[in-house]
C-alpha positions as CSV (number, residue, x, y, z in Angstrom):
1,M,58.7,77.4,107.0
2,P,57.7,80.3,109.3
3,R,55.2,82.6,107.6
4,R,56.5,85.7,106.4
5,A,55.1,89.0,107.8
6,R,52.5,90.9,105.8
7,V,52.5,94.4,104.7
8,K,49.9,96.6,106.4
9,G,48.6,99.9,104.8
10,N,51.4,101.9,102.8
11,E,53.9,100.9,105.0
12,G,55.8,98.9,101.9
13,L,55.0,101.7,99.4
14,R,56.3,104.2,102.0
15,C,60.0,102.1,102.4
16,R,60.0,101.8,98.8
17,A,59.7,105.3,98.1
18,Y,61.7,106.5,101.5
19,G,63.8,103.6,102.4
20,H,63.7,101.8,105.1
21,P,63.8,103.2,108.9
22,W,66.5,100.1,110.0
23,I,66.6,98.8,113.7
24,D,70.0,97.3,114.2
25,Y,70.1,94.6,116.4
26,G,73.8,94.3,117.0
27,W,76.8,92.3,115.7
28,L,78.0,88.2,115.9
29,P,80.9,86.9,115.4
30,M,80.7,83.7,113.4
31,I,82.7,81.2,111.3
32,Q,81.0,79.9,108.1
33,E,83.0,77.6,105.5
34,G,86.1,78.2,108.0
35,L,85.9,82.0,107.3
36,R,85.8,84.6,110.2
37,M,83.1,87.0,109.7
38,W,80.8,88.9,111.6
39,S,77.1,89.0,111.1
40,Q,74.6,92.0,111.5
41,A,70.7,91.6,111.6
42,F,68.4,94.5,110.8
43,E,64.7,94.9,110.5
44,C,62.4,97.7,109.4
45,G,60.5,99.7,112.2
46,R,58.0,100.1,109.4
47,C,57.2,97.4,107.1
48,K,59.1,94.5,108.9
49,A,61.6,94.0,106.6
50,K,64.2,92.3,107.8
51,R,67.9,92.6,106.3
52,H,71.3,90.1,107.0
53,D,74.7,91.4,106.6
54,R,77.9,89.4,106.6
55,R,81.1,91.3,107.3
56,A,85.0,90.4,107.0
57,F,86.2,89.8,110.3
58,R,89.2,92.6,109.9
59,T,88.4,95.0,107.5
60,F,84.2,94.5,107.8
61,A,84.1,94.9,104.1
62,L,80.5,93.9,103.1
63,L,80.5,90.1,102.1
64,R,77.2,89.2,101.7
65,R,73.7,91.1,102.1
66,R,70.2,89.4,101.9
67,Y,66.9,90.9,102.7
68,E,63.6,88.9,103.5
69,L,60.7,90.9,102.4
70,P,57.1,90.9,103.7
71,S,54.6,88.9,101.9
72,G,52.8,92.2,99.9
73,Y,56.0,94.2,99.2
74,P,56.1,96.4,96.4
75,S,59.6,95.1,94.9
76,R,58.6,95.2,91.3
77,L,58.1,99.5,91.8
78,T,61.0,101.7,91.1
79,R,61.4,104.4,93.9
80,A,60.0,107.2,92.0
81,E,56.9,104.5,90.9
82,A,56.8,104.3,94.8
83,L,56.8,107.7,95.2
84,T,54.4,108.8,92.2
85,A,52.0,106.1,93.9
86,L,52.0,108.0,97.3
87,V,51.0,111.4,95.9
88,E,48.2,109.5,93.4
89,G,46.9,108.4,97.1
90,Q,46.9,111.7,98.7
91,E,45.2,113.4,95.5
92,E,42.8,110.8,96.0
93,G,42.0,112.4,99.7
94,G,44.3,109.9,101.4
95,T,46.8,111.8,103.8
96,I,50.7,110.7,104.2
97,K,51.5,112.0,107.5
98,S,55.3,112.6,108.7
99,I,57.2,108.9,109.9
100,Q,60.3,109.1,111.7
101,G,61.4,112.6,109.6
102,E,60.1,111.8,106.2
103,A,58.7,114.7,104.4
104,V,55.2,115.5,104.5
105,L,53.9,115.7,101.0
106,G,50.6,118.6,100.6
107,A,51.8,120.5,103.9
C-alpha cells in the first residue's frame, strides 16, 4: 500500500478553513461494471489531498466522489473551527500570508 502524503505546517488547516485550490488532471473515459462514465482526478496544490470524481458519460452528473486525505489533515474540524485556529495562531505571533488569493487576516 502506498504511503499517504503528510500535511506540512498549516496547509491542511488552511484548506479546511478556505477550501482546496484543486489542480485538475483531466478527464478519462472509462467503463466500470458495464457503465460508461468519465473519471476526473484532482490534487490540492497546498495540502496534496486527492479527489476522484466519477461522472455519467452523457449528462456528466456526479455518480461518485472519493477523497484521499493526507496524514495529519484536520478532517474532524468544521470550517469555522479551522478558521478560528488560524486566527488564534496569528494572535500568538504567527503570520498568515495570502496563498492563491486568500484574504490576509490582520493586514
